C-alpha positions as CSV (number, residue, x, y, z in Angstrom):
1,M,1.4,-21.6,11.3
2,T,2.0,-19.8,14.6
3,T,0.2,-16.7,15.6
4,L,2.2,-13.8,17.1
5,P,1.3,-12.8,20.6
6,T,-0.5,-9.4,20.2
7,A,-3.1,-7.7,22.3
8,S,-6.6,-7.7,21.0
9,V,-6.8,-4.7,18.5
10,V,-10.2,-3.2,17.7
11,T,-9.1,-0.5,15.2
12,V,-5.9,-0.2,13.2
13,A,-4.7,3.4,12.5
14,C,-4.5,3.8,8.7
15,P,-3.1,6.5,6.5
16,A,-5.8,8.5,4.7
17,W,-5.0,6.7,1.4
18,C,-5.4,3.1,2.7
19,N,-8.2,1.0,1.2
20,V,-7.7,-2.1,3.3
21,T,-10.5,-3.2,5.6
22,Q,-10.1,-3.3,9.4
23,S,-10.8,-7.0,9.5
24,T,-8.0,-7.7,7.0
25,H,-5.6,-5.6,9.1
26,Q,-6.6,-7.4,12.3
27,R,-5.9,-10.7,10.6
28,E,-2.5,-9.4,9.4
29,L,-1.6,-8.2,12.9
30,R,-2.5,-11.6,14.3
31,W,-0.5,-13.6,11.8
32,E,2.3,-11.2,10.8
33,G,2.5,-8.6,13.6
34,R,2.0,-5.7,11.2
35,A,-0.7,-4.1,9.0
36,L,0.0,-3.7,5.3
37,H,-1.7,-0.6,3.9
38,W,-2.5,-0.5,0.2
39,S,-3.4,2.5,-1.9
40,D,-6.1,2.5,-4.5
41,A,-4.8,1.5,-7.9
42,R,-4.1,4.4,-10.3
43,T,-4.5,3.1,-13.9
44,G,-3.9,4.3,-17.4
45,E,-3.6,2.8,-20.9
46,G,-1.9,-0.5,-20.2
47,W,-0.5,0.2,-16.7
48,E,-1.3,0.3,-13.0
49,I,0.4,1.9,-10.0
50,R,-0.2,1.2,-6.2
51,H,1.8,1.8,-3.1
52,T,2.1,0.2,0.3
53,A,3.3,0.9,3.8
54,A,3.4,-1.4,6.9
55,T,2.6,-0.2,10.4
56,D,1.8,-1.5,13.8
57,A,-1.7,-1.2,15.2
58,N,-1.1,2.4,16.3
59,G,0.1,3.5,12.8
60,H,3.8,3.6,13.6
61,P,6.0,2.4,10.7
62,T,7.6,-1.0,11.0
63,N,11.0,-2.0,9.7
64,T,9.4,-2.7,6.3
65,E,10.2,0.1,3.8
66,P,7.2,1.6,1.8
67,R,7.0,0.2,-1.7
68,V,5.6,1.4,-5.1
69,Y,4.3,-1.3,-7.5
70,V,4.1,-0.6,-11.2
71,T,2.5,-3.1,-13.6
72,A,2.6,-2.6,-17.3
73,N,1.2,-4.7,-20.1
74,G,3.4,-4.5,-23.2
75,G,4.8,-1.3,-24.6
76,L,3.3,2.2,-24.0
77,T,2.6,4.9,-26.4
78,L,4.4,8.1,-25.8
79,A,1.3,9.7,-24.3
80,G,0.8,6.6,-22.1
81,A,4.4,6.8,-21.0
82,E,4.0,10.5,-20.1
83,A,0.8,9.7,-18.1
84,L,2.6,6.8,-16.3
85,A,5.6,9.1,-15.4
86,L,3.3,11.8,-14.0
87,T,1.2,9.3,-12.1
88,L,4.3,7.6,-10.7
89,L,5.5,11.0,-9.4
90,A,2.1,11.7,-7.8
91,T,2.1,8.2,-6.2
92,Y,5.6,8.7,-4.9
93,E,4.6,12.0,-3.3
94,E,1.5,10.5,-1.7
95,A,3.6,7.6,-0.3
96,T,6.2,9.9,1.2
97,G,3.8,12.6,2.4
């Protein structure tokens, strides 16, 4: 595998919601040329939601569009579906804010 030529980065600028360590970001920059920021998981009965965004070391967005990941195990009760829908909306708002 070839590393990308990047200047030595001490700190990667992260969004407030990012839970990735600086050492992980520095490795990502070295190998991929971008830092992938992951949110904390929001969970409910049988589901989980997280979102990501990719930036350069200075926190400027890359050409990778932000993504929202939804994982569900089996069917949801109506109450679970409502909680999932509300949390999905809150996650979308955080990712676009």
